[in-house]
KOLLOTOR-492928 format. One record per residue (C-alpha): z, x, y; residue in one letter; residue number from 1. Coordinates in Angstrom, 3 decimals. Layout:
N
((Z,X,Y),'A',NUM)
...
//
This chain:
169
((264.247,145.756,-9.791),'X',1)
((266.087,143.778,-7.127),'X',2)
((268.541,144.871,-4.418),'X',3)
((271.610,143.851,-6.416),'X',4)
((270.519,145.828,-9.481),'X',5)
((269.819,148.934,-7.398),'X',6)
((273.116,148.643,-5.536),'X',7)
((274.928,148.435,-8.887),'X',8)
((273.308,151.776,-9.735),'X',9)
((274.633,153.185,-6.435),'X',10)
((278.054,151.681,-7.172),'X',11)
((278.135,153.473,-10.527),'X',12)
((277.483,156.734,-8.675),'X',13)
((280.247,155.910,-6.174),'X',14)
((282.722,155.535,-9.029),'X',15)
((281.809,159.058,-10.195),'X',16)
((282.684,160.401,-6.744),'X',17)
((286.068,158.704,-6.790),'X',18)
((286.897,160.262,-10.150),'X',19)
((286.376,163.737,-8.696),'X',20)
((288.527,163.101,-5.616),'X',21)
((285.694,162.412,-3.197),'X',22)
((285.415,159.242,-1.150),'X',23)
((283.577,156.864,-3.499),'X',24)
((280.134,156.720,-1.941),'X',25)
((277.083,156.584,-4.153),'X',26)
((273.359,156.319,-3.523),'X',27)
((270.055,155.933,-5.340),'X',28)
((266.471,156.278,-4.137),'X',29)
((263.832,153.884,-5.430),'X',30)
((260.074,154.444,-5.278),'X',31)
((257.418,152.395,-7.014),'X',32)
((260.040,150.219,-8.668),'X',33)
((261.832,153.174,-10.282),'X',34)
((265.014,155.072,-9.481),'X',35)
((263.800,158.581,-8.657),'X',36)
((267.062,160.116,-7.427),'X',37)
((270.766,159.427,-7.627),'X',38)
((273.906,161.026,-6.309),'X',39)
((277.453,160.664,-5.102),'X',40)
((279.696,162.239,-2.494),'X',41)
((280.589,165.827,-3.377),'X',42)
((282.095,167.094,-0.119),'X',43)
((285.458,167.831,-1.702),'X',44)
((284.195,169.126,-5.035),'X',45)
((281.541,171.360,-3.462),'X',46)
((283.603,172.140,-0.350),'X',47)
((280.424,171.349,1.578),'X',48)
((280.462,169.121,4.680),'X',49)
((276.816,168.145,4.091),'X',50)
((277.267,167.058,0.452),'X',51)
((277.133,163.350,1.272),'X',52)
((275.604,161.088,-1.380),'X',53)
((272.706,160.226,0.933),'X',54)
((271.845,163.845,1.714),'X',55)
((271.875,164.817,-1.955),'X',56)
((269.663,161.866,-2.861),'X',57)
((267.203,162.522,-0.019),'X',58)
((266.853,166.138,-1.187),'X',59)
((266.320,165.118,-4.809),'X',60)
((263.813,162.395,-3.877),'X',61)
((261.810,164.904,-1.815),'X',62)
((261.736,167.272,-4.790),'X',63)
((260.601,164.500,-7.144),'X',64)
((257.864,163.331,-4.770),'X',65)
((256.815,166.850,-3.844),'X',66)
((257.303,166.553,-0.086),'X',67)
((259.770,165.715,2.646),'X',68)
((258.090,162.482,3.760),'X',69)
((259.797,159.641,1.914),'X',70)
((257.485,156.834,2.985),'X',71)
((257.690,153.979,0.513),'X',72)
((261.199,154.981,-0.600),'X',73)
((264.188,152.648,-0.368),'X',74)
((267.632,154.234,-0.333),'X',75)
((270.539,152.163,-1.651),'X',76)
((273.955,153.349,-0.520),'X',77)
((277.399,151.866,-0.890),'X',78)
((278.485,152.821,2.651),'X',79)
((276.723,152.711,6.010),'X',80)
((275.429,156.232,6.715),'X',81)
((277.011,158.635,9.182),'X',82)
((274.946,160.156,12.034),'X',83)
((273.977,163.197,9.932),'X',84)
((272.659,161.077,7.072),'X',85)
((270.974,158.521,9.336),'X',86)
((269.272,161.349,11.216),'X',87)
((268.010,162.790,7.939),'X',88)
((266.641,159.358,6.995),'X',89)
((264.673,159.189,10.233),'X',90)
((263.419,162.752,9.766),'X',91)
((262.367,161.930,6.183),'X',92)
((260.440,158.844,7.347),'X',93)
((262.461,156.751,4.888),'X',94)
((261.039,153.242,4.647),'X',95)
((264.181,151.221,3.999),'X',96)
((267.958,151.587,3.736),'X',97)
((270.050,149.002,1.899),'X',98)
((273.815,149.439,2.146),'X',99)
((276.893,147.478,1.102),'X',100)
((279.687,147.994,3.640),'X',101)
((279.864,148.933,7.305),'X',102)
((281.661,152.054,8.462),'X',103)
((283.445,151.110,11.695),'X',104)
((284.496,154.734,12.335),'X',105)
((281.247,156.640,11.758),'X',106)
((278.482,154.161,10.951),'X',107)
((275.095,155.087,12.392),'X',108)
((273.160,152.002,11.274),'X',109)
((274.711,149.750,13.894),'X',110)
((278.506,149.848,13.557),'X',111)
((279.153,152.714,15.987),'X',112)
((275.611,153.729,16.888),'X',113)
((272.192,152.735,15.588),'X',114)
((270.021,155.751,14.873),'X',115)
((267.789,153.974,12.375),'X',116)
((266.414,151.359,14.763),'X',117)
((266.359,153.490,17.924),'X',118)
((262.961,152.975,19.550),'X',119)
((263.192,156.393,21.224),'X',120)
((262.668,158.094,17.870),'X',121)
((259.278,158.521,16.236),'X',122)
((260.260,156.485,13.163),'X',123)
((262.276,153.329,12.499),'X',124)
((263.983,152.662,9.181),'X',125)
((264.207,149.061,7.978),'X',126)
((267.860,148.200,7.282),'X',127)
((269.488,145.588,5.036),'X',128)
((273.241,145.329,4.741),'X',129)
((275.896,143.513,2.757),'X',130)
((274.518,143.804,-0.791),'X',131)
((277.571,143.792,-3.138),'X',132)
((279.851,144.093,-0.098),'X',133)
((282.906,142.628,-1.862),'X',134)
((282.678,144.867,-4.926),'X',135)
((282.202,148.006,-2.877),'X',136)
((285.039,147.024,-0.519),'X',137)
((287.398,146.648,-3.498),'X',138)
((286.404,150.085,-4.801),'X',139)
((286.927,151.730,-1.404),'X',140)
((290.250,149.955,-0.829),'X',141)
((291.614,150.975,-4.228),'X',142)
((290.526,154.580,-3.660),'X',143)
((292.337,154.827,-0.327),'X',144)
((295.495,153.237,-1.763),'X',145)
((295.435,155.837,-4.560),'X',146)
((294.841,158.603,-2.005),'X',147)
((297.831,157.521,0.103),'X',148)
((299.984,157.319,-3.043),'X',149)
((299.014,160.857,-4.041),'X',150)
((297.054,159.827,-7.136),'X',151)
((293.875,161.472,-5.822),'X',152)
((293.631,165.262,-5.413),'X',153)
((293.337,166.541,-1.832),'X',154)
((290.853,169.365,-2.367),'X',155)
((289.955,169.911,1.255),'X',156)
((293.346,171.218,2.278),'X',157)
((293.242,174.985,2.588),'X',158)
((295.319,176.637,-0.151),'X',159)
((298.339,178.625,1.071),'X',160)
((297.720,182.320,1.603),'X',161)
((293.988,181.964,2.018),'X',162)
((292.436,184.307,4.596),'X',163)
((290.510,182.699,7.448),'X',164)
((286.964,183.949,7.830),'X',165)
((287.646,185.462,11.265),'X',166)
((290.574,187.545,9.997),'X',167)
((290.346,190.901,8.299),'X',168)
((291.468,190.969,4.691),'X',169)
//
């Protein structure tokens, strides 16, 4: 299994996210030459701010391997991870991250901040970028055009009449 093949698997997951109204980010975890976990963004569908593709895949990979240390695991993701996901990768002792496109607004693998190669932490994650960059960029661009045109549901907007948690019902 090479990087391009694995990123195509992550891209397939990203397309699933886009179909459900989530930003099309997908990820797969590979260990011993096999995909052991896969996932896609579910923040909107699950109404969960931590339901990023990377977080879901890290959790599943830990379950499959029977522990939180993900040494020897490579995570393939279509988008550069945010600080939350990059921090989880460091905590999990992930061996390698391969991603397709940079995130200039929230990227934590070098675009905005680099948490994965920060020598102050107790673990460094090897990083490769740019695998299938053009294909992933086209997918992201088409998703955001559809979102602006109203062809993608906006689940995260609070429905009218909903009671805030700090108010009495």
